[in-house]
N, C-alpha and C positions, 0 to 999 in steps of 0.2 A: 154457580153457572159452568156449563161445560165449555172452557175456553179451547178445548182441542177439537170440537165438533167441526169448525169451519176448516181445520186443516185437511181432515179426512174427505170431506166433500167438496173443498173449494181449493185447497192449497194455501189458505191464507191464515196467518194467526196475527191478531191486533193487540197492540200494548194495552189500550183500553177499549173494552167492549161496550162500554156506556159513556158518551160523550159530554162533555161540558157545554153549557149554553153559549158562553160568550168567549171573546179573546182574553180578557182579564182572569177569567177562571181557568182557561186552558194554561195560561202562564203559571197558575199556582201548583200545577200538577208536577212540575219540574221534569218528569219523564215524558218526551215528545209524543204526541198523537201519531201513531204510524202503524205500518202492518209489515210483515214478512210474507211475501209472495212467491211461490214456486210456479211459474207459468206453465210449465209442462208436467207437473206432478201426476203420477198415475192415480187419479181421484176414483173414488167408488162409483160404480154405474154411470161412467161418462157417456153421455147421449152423442152419438156421431151422426150428423146429417149431411147429406151430399146436395145442397142447394145454396144459393146466396142469402146473407142475412137480411133481414127487414130492418132499415135505419131510421131514424128520426130524420125528417126533412128539413128542420131548421138550419140555417145556414151555419149558425156557431156551434152546432151540436153533433149529430152523427152517433148517437148512442144506439145500441141495438135493443130489439124487442126482448123483453125478459119477464120473468114470472112477477117481478114487482109492479109492472106497469098497469094501469087501470085501463080496462076493456069495456067499451059499449057495445054490446052486441046487437042493440037495435040499429044505431047509426053506422055500425062498423068502423067504428074509431078506436085508437088506442093512444092513451095519455103517457108522454115521455116524463118520467121522475126527475130527469136532470135539467130539462130547460122548460117544463110545463107545456109544450106544444102538443095540440091535438093532431094526430096523423091517421089518414085513411089507410086501412089495410089493402094490399095489392088485390087485384081482381081474384086471383084463384084462391086467396085466403078468404076474402069477403064471401065468396061464395058458399064455403063450406064450413066456416067457424060458426060455433055456437057453444054454449055453456058446458054442453057434454061433448062437444068434439072441438078440442084444443091443438094447436100445432105443437110440436116438442119443445119450442122455446118457451111456452107458456106453462109447461107443467111445473107445478111446485117445487118439484127435486131438480128442475133444470137450471139451478143458479149457476153451474157451469156446463156449457154446452159447446161442442167442436164442430165447425163447418168445414168440410172438404169442399174446396172451391174447384172451378173449371180450370183455371190457370195450371199450366205444366212448365215445369222447369228443367233445366239441364241436369244431368246426374251429378252426384257429389264429385268434386275434385280435390285430391290430395296432392299437395306440392312438398315433397320431402327435401329438406335442405340440411345436408350433413357436414359436419366439421370433420376433416380428414387430417388434422395436425396432432390428434391425441396418439398415445403410444400404441403399438401394435395390437396388445391384447384388449385393450379398451375398444379399438377400432373394431376388432373382430366380433367382440359382444354387440357394438351398436349394429353392425352389419347383420348380425344374426337376427335382432329384433325387426329390423327393416324387412328382411326376408319373410320373416313370420307374418308380419302385417300384411303383406301382399296377398297372401293366402286366405287372410281373414276378410279383405276387403270386398264389397260387391262387385262382381265380375264387370258390372257396366260402368263402375266408378272410373273416372280419369285419374291419371297419376302421372306426376313429372318428377324431375330429379335433378337437384343441383348438389355439387360439392364446392366447398370452399377452404383455403388455407390462406396463403399469400394473394391468391387471385380467386375469382369465381368462374366456376365451370358448369354451363347449363348443357345437360346431355340430352342428345337426340336419342328417341328410343325406337324409331321406325325402322331403321336400317339394319342389316345383318351383322355389319361392321359399324357401330354407331359411333358418331363424332361428337365432340365437346366443343362448345363455343366458350371462348375465354374471354372475361371481363377484368379490367384491371381493377384491384381491390381497394385502390387509394381514392375513389371517387363514388358520388353518388349517381344513380341513374334514374331518369324519368321513364314513364312507360313509353314515349315516344322514342327514346334513345334505345331501350331494349328492343322494341319491335323492329326498329331499323337494323340494328346490329344482328339480330336473328334473321333478317331477310324477309321479313313480312311488313315492314312498314309501309310498302308502297300500295298496300291492299285497299287503301282508303280507312276512313274513320268508322267504318260500319264493323260492329262487333262480330256478326256473323262471318264475314269475310275474313277477319283476323283469326277466329277460332279455327277455321277451316285451314288457313296457312300455317298455323301454329301446331297442327295435328300431330306432327312428327316430335314435339316436346311434350305434349300432353295427351296421352293415349288412353283406351281402355284397359283396365288390368288384364282382361282375358287376352288382348292382342300383344301386350309388351311384357307379361310377367316373365317369360323365359329370358328375354333380352335383358332385364332389369336384373333378374336373379345372377345372369353370367356377369353383368357389368359390377355388380356388388362382390361377387367372388374374386374379381380380378383387381378390385380397388385396393391401392396401396397407399400407405401414409405419405402426405405431402412431403416431398423432400426439398423443399425450397432452400438454396444453400445458406447457411450462417457461419460467420468467422467472427473471430475476436473474442472479446469476453462472453461469459454465458449469458443467452438470451432466451426469451420465450418464443414458441414458434409464432411465425407471423400468421395473423388471423384476421380476416376481414368481414366480421359477422354483419356490420352494417351494410357494406356493399352487397353482400349475398342476399340479405333481406331486401333491399331496394331492387335488385334484379327480378327476385321471385315476385314481389308485388307488382313491378311493371309488367311483367308478362300476363300476370292473372288479370290487372287493370284492363289491359288490352283486348282479353279474350273472353274472360268470364265474370264481368262486372254483375252484381245484383244476382249472382246464382250462389250454389252452395259449395262454395270455395274456402279452403282452409290451408295455411301454409304451416307445416310442422317443422319446427327448428330443433336440431339435435346438435347440442353444442357442448364442448369439454373444456373450454378454456375462455379467458378473456379477450376481447376485440382489442387489438393493439395496432391495427392498420387502418387508415382511411376514416370514413365518417363512422361516429358511434364509438369511437376508441376510449377505453376506460383506464388504460395503464400503458406505459411504454413498453418497448421491446427489451430493455435492460432488465435482468433478473435482480439486480441491486435495487430497483424501484419497486416499492410494495405497493399493493393496491390499497385504494383508500379504506379507512375505518370510519365509524360513526363520528369518532372525535376528530378526524380529519375534515369530515364534512362539516361539522358543528362550527371548527375554528378556521375553516377555509385554508387549510395547509395546503402546501405544494402537491402532495400526493393525490388531492382532489381536484387538481386543476382541470382535468378532463370532463368532471362529472356533470357540469352544467350544460356544457355543449353536447354531451352524449344524451342527456336526458332530453333536450330540446329535438335533436334529431330522431330518437326514437318516437318521441310525440309527434312529429311531423309524419312519420312512417303509419302511427297509429290512426291519424286523421284521413291519411290517403285509403287505408284499409277499411275505416269507418265509412266513408263515402261510396265505397264499392261493395259493402256488405261482406268482407272478407275477414274470416277468423284467424287469430294469430297464435299459435301454441308453441310454448317454450319447454323443452325438456333438457334440463341443465345437469350434468354429472361431472363433478370435479372435486377434490379434496380442498381446493382454494375457490376463490369467488371467481364469477364469471361475467358479472356486471348486471345481475338480475334487478339492483336496486335501479339502474338507469332504464332497463328493458321492460320493467313492471307495467309501465303505461300502455304497452302493446296488449297485454292480456287484459288490464283492467277496463281498457276502452273497447275492445272487440269481443269481450267474453270467452277469449280462449283460455285454455287450460295452462297452468304452470306446475312443473314437477321438478323438484331438486332432490338430488342424491349425491352419494360419494363416488359411486363409480356406475358405468354401464352394466356390470355384470351383477348388480343387485336387484332384487325383486321389487324395490321401490320404482326403479326405471322400467325393467323389463315387464312385469306385471301390470303396470299403470299404462305403458304404451299399448299392450295387447288388449286392455279394457277399453281403450278408445273406440275398439272395431266390435264390440260387443254388439248382438243384435236382439231385437224383440221376438216374441213367439210368431210374429209374421216374417221374420227374416229381415227386417228393416233396422238400420243403424238406430241407436238409441240417442239420436242427435236431431236437433232442429237447427237449420242454417238461416242466416240473414233475416233475423226475427226483429219485428217493430213492435213495441208496447205502446198503448195509448191509453191514459187514465181519463175518466169522466167522473166528475164530482156533481152532487146537487147543490144547489145555490148558497147553502149555509156554510160551506167549508171549501178549501182550496189545497191544490197539491204544491208542496213547497219544493220537492226534488226527489231523486232516488239516489241510493248508495248501492253499488253492485257492479257487476261486469258489463256495462253498457255505457252508451254515449248520447248526450242531447241531441236531437234534431232541431231544436230551435223553434218547434211550433207553438204559437200562441193560442190560447182559447181563454173561455171564461173560468176554467179550472185552474189556472196558473196562479200561484200566489206570488205576492211580492217579495217575502222573505225565502231566500234560497238556501237548501241544505243538498249538499252533493252535487249531482248533476241537475241543476234547477233552470228555473225561467223557461220551462216548456211542459207541454203536456204528452209529448211522443219521444221515444228513446229507440235507438237501434242497437242490437248485439248480434255479432258476426255468428255467434254460437251460443246455443242453448242446449241442456240435457235435462233429464228427469230430476236432477237435484239442484239445478241452477236456481238460486234464490235471489231476489231483490227486495231491499228495503225501501219503502215509500213513506215519506213524512207528510203530514198534513197541518193545516192552520184554520182556526175557526175565523169566519168573515164578521160575526157580529160584535160590534164595537161597543153596543149598548149593554147596560147591566140587565136589561129586561130579559126575561126567561123565555124559552121557546113554548109554543102552544102544546097543551097535553098530548102525550103520545106521538110527538113529532119525530120523524125518522130522518136519518140521513142515509143517502144512497151513493154508492161508490161502484164504478164498472171499469175493469180492465179488458182490454181487447189486445189479444197477441196474435199477430199474423206471422207465420213462419213457413220455410219451405222443408217439407216432410222429405225424408229420404227415399219415400216412394216415387218422388218427383212431382207431387202435388201439392199445390200452395193449400194451407190450413189456417183457419181463424179460430182461436179459443177465447170464448167471452165468458167472463166471471163477474157476476153481479151479487152484492150483498147490500144489507142495510143494518144500521144500528140506531137505538133510541138516544134521545138527549135526557140528561138528569134534570132535576130541579134545581131551583136557585141555591139551595143548601149543600148541594152535591152529596146528599146524605148517602146515597145508594152507589156512588160512582167507583168506589174501591171494591166492591163486589164483582165488577167487570175487569179487574186489573189481572192481567196475564204477565205474572212476573217473569216467566221464562222467556216469553216474546219480548218483554221491555228490556230485560238484560242483553238479548241479542241487539235489539235496536240501539239500545245505549252503547253497545261494544262497536258497532258498524259506525255510529257517528263519531265516537271517540277516535276510532282508528282514521276515519277521514279527516278529522280535525288534526291528527298527527302529521298529516302530509304537509299543512302549511303553518302548523304552531310548534312551539317547543313542547316535547312530551311531558315535562313537568308542569306546565301550565294546564294541558289536558288532563293530567292526574287531579290536579286542584278543582278543575271543573267537574269532574266527575263525583270528588267528595261533596262539592257544595250542592250538587243535584240530590246526591242522596240524602244529605242532611235536612234539605228542604222537603222532601218526599216523606221522610219518616216523622219530620216535625209536624208535618200537615195531617198525617193519617193515623199516626200511633196514638195510643191512649196512655197519658200520662198527667201527672200534676206537676205544675211549672216548679223547675228547680229541685224535682226529687227524682233522681234517676232510678231509685228502687222501685218507683211506680210504673215505670216504663213496661208497655206491653204492645207488641206487634199483632196486628190481626193475621189470620193464617193466609190471606191472599198476598201478605206483604213479607212473610216470615222468612223466607230463604233468599230475597232479593239482595239484603246487604251481604250476604256470603257469596253470591255472584260477584258483586262489585269487589268485594276483597280480592277474590281470586283473580278479577280482570285487572286491578291495580298491579299485581305481582306478576302478570303474564308477560310474554315477549311481544305481545301486540302493542303494549305501552312502555314496557322497560326496554332500553336497548343495551343495557350492561351485559357483557359475557356473549353477547351475538354479533354477527357481521351485518352490513347493511344487507346483503344478499339474502340472509336468513330472515332478518326483519321484513324484507320485501316479500319473501315468499309466504311467511305466515299471515302476513296483512291481507295479501291477495286472496289467500285460500278462505279467511275467515269471511270476506266480503261476498262470497258465492255460494256457501254452504247453508243448508235449511237449519231450522230452529234447534233440533236435537244434536246435530253434529257440531253447531256453533256452541252450544252449551258444553259439549264434552271438550271443546277447545279451551272454554274459558274455566271450567271446574271439571277437570278429568275424573272418570269414573273408576272406581277402585272395588275390586271382589276378592273376598277371602275364601280360601280353601283350608280346610282342616278335617282331622279325624271326628272331631266332636260336633261339628256343625251340620255334617251332612252335605246337602246341595250348597253350592257357593252362596256367600252372603255378601250383599254390599255393605262396606263398611266405610266409617269417615275417612276423609283424605287427610289424615291427621298422623302424626308420628306416633301416637298411641297404638296405632294398627301395626306397627312394625314389631310383630312378636316372633320369638325364636322357633315356635312349633307350628307356623302356618306359611302359607304360599299365597302371594299376592299378585292379582293381575290388574295393571293399571293401563287405561285408554285415554290417550290424550289426543287422539285423532291421528296426530303425526307420528306418535309413537306407540307401540304395544309392548308393554313390560312384564315380564314374568320374574317375580322376586321370590327367593326363598330364603326362610329364616335360619339363623346359625344350627339349629337343631336337625331342621329338614335337610340342610346342604350336608351336615355331617353323616346323615345316613346315607344320602346320595354317593358321597365319596367312598363310603365303605362298600357300596354296591349292594345293598339290601334289596333294591328293587329289582334285581336280577335273580332273587332266590324266590322259590315257588311259596315258601311260607309267609312270604311278604307282599302277596298279590294285591292287597288292600293299599300298600304304600305305592307300588307301581300304578295303580288305578288313580291314586291321589295326584301323583306327578303328571299323569296324562290328562286329566280333566282341563286345568287351566291351558295346556298345549292345544287341546281340540277347540276350546273357546276362543283362543288366540287365532287360530287357522280359520275359524269361521269369520272373525273380524277382519283378517287379511284379505279373505276372498271377496268380501262383500263391498269393500271401500275402495273409492277412487279419490285422490291419489292413494297408492297402497302405502300403508304406514311402514317405518322401519321396526323391525321385530328385534327386541333385546331380551336375552336371558341372563340374569344376574342373580347375585344373593347378597346377604347381609355383609357389609364391609367390601364388597366387591368394587371396582373402579366405576362400572357402568350402573351402579345403584343410584348415581346422581340423577338419572334420569327419572327415578321416582321420587327421591328425598327432595329434590328441587322443586317440586310441585305441591309437598306436603305443608299442611298448616303445622308449624313448628311449636306445637304446645309444649314440648319439653326442650325446647331450644337452649334455654339458660339455666337447665338443671345439671348440676355437677354429677354427670354419669358418665359410664363408659360402654353402655349396651348400644345395640343397634338402633334403637328408638330415640337416640340423641342426635340432632341436627344442629350443627354450629352455623348461626346465620345471623344476619343484622336485621332480618325482616322480623316485624312485630307479629304475635300470634293473633288469630281471630278473636280470641277473647279479648286481648288489649284492644284491638280494632274496635269491637262492639262497646266496649266500655267508654272509649272516645267518642264514638258515635252518639250513643245515648246521652253522655254528658253535654254534648252540644247541641242535640235536639232538643233537650228539655229546658235549656237555660233562657233565661228571660231575655 
């Protein structure tokens, strides 16, 4: 079975492509029934039509006409596969439709179709919120990136600008000598308070009147680019006085976000609006503070959070505050993006809820001068062939299911809208209890995991050739200003009572990502150690159910090809920063978890099990090699990609030749070419990816070789050797892990 076919045509990967007949059989699978869906994926031969969709008339349905529907050309009726209702075609359809003249939505290849609707929205709105307490060099780099972004924004896009330090300043962009309105950094502001203080609170509650009154704060780029460029040129570091013991600069991130959100709530609710927070330090003033002003007070660690130590005293209140901001943004359809650059933590652990709930970006780097920030910020404004931004805003995703199964929930950068329908399951996973979700921001890589449950509680089987039907409807605001609706419909068959063929429909790559997302979600509310044990139990049950073996004979164990690399994915998932918090800060963990919850299947697999390429004189073109310490050879170059880092590692012999300058001599042109090959491949990865990875170049024995060795299977970890292939670690090797797995799976 070609499990990847659905991804190229519909943007969907299923964990199981053949489904069990009843709830009891589904429970035996261990791996959840689910799918990875990329709503705005650039699918092959996407059908674009400019008219309203034809919907099912049933009060509890609303599914859109699709190729799976049964059509009676004599009576001009179509049957809905989701509720069983027969619907008459609209008059203009009924007049022309026949077996040889079908509308585009009934073409067999139109399982994914996009409707360009009549509704027109406001132009995109970018509200820039800049921390001005960072050191001068860092501030100059941040200002430079903001100035570059102005040149890349669509000229009709609206832009606003806030700076913050000890206080919040909303900058007027209309005047030749612009003013700034100050807000106290120690309090939270509602939308009414912001509107009143900025002078348009008297315009009434109508959004149109408020938008016109706020035009001096939110202006088209074409009209305010010079003013904003000049303002950025003249912007200086916040010089709020400090005295006495060494202190952190006063930073009121929470107040700044509440002001920005309040202004957009009043003016551009349910539009294409997003807030871009550029921050270089932790909030230590007012709502959302995560640490005190005194430098002697260290910011919380994972251990502080687990043991509820005094260092973590701000964390719960801050998380609650940022959660309330996220809820406000969700109700207004606003995206919240966070670009955090600091050598220390800035509070991403508490702020991540804003990105998670609104679908906004999160980028973490050490400095505003690094390409991780600069190139990622620039890529936000990349456009497609038509000159439109590669983003969808204020998206609503609704799921429709046939009667035999229901949706438990979704895990990704979205929030529940609490809409009830027959498609909603009692069991909740992630954002559950609803059939509709909202995301303030989507792009062509944004991916959501959906989880399903079988309704049938009886042990009876489904009728022969019974199909399940699933439909996603994603409405969003395109950057052209038009509202669009993308509809994806697919079906799967049910297996027999013995589940003899169900494993042939198992997609181990999608299943690994679905399990990883579920595990990361569980880590939010459970001890990561308990989640690790849960992952182990699920894996043992899966292989015990579907592997070939004789009871209590480990040597007889054999995995089918459909399952062969799944245990390997779980081994690397167990060791990853998604489940392990040792050696990482709460901010790093928050960043890694937020990113894996929004990326597509292949990118997520690279995060779980990094890709490793080997370059050598003997092999010719680069060869994929095992992510194992046995690949650390003295005469090779390795290129590792773990999504967050791209690492080039040189063996001892290669590094010695490089140090002697052989690559600079004409007679060693082949050595120069060997050095250049991984650099070219790394450059391509860095150019294609968002967020841009950190680039690391190292060699055997180098301090930064840890970026590579920490990800590798330590097959030679306990061998008494001193070469570069030895990695000293407490982790068990993949071989030992598999031996334990097999022993537990085959035991009586």
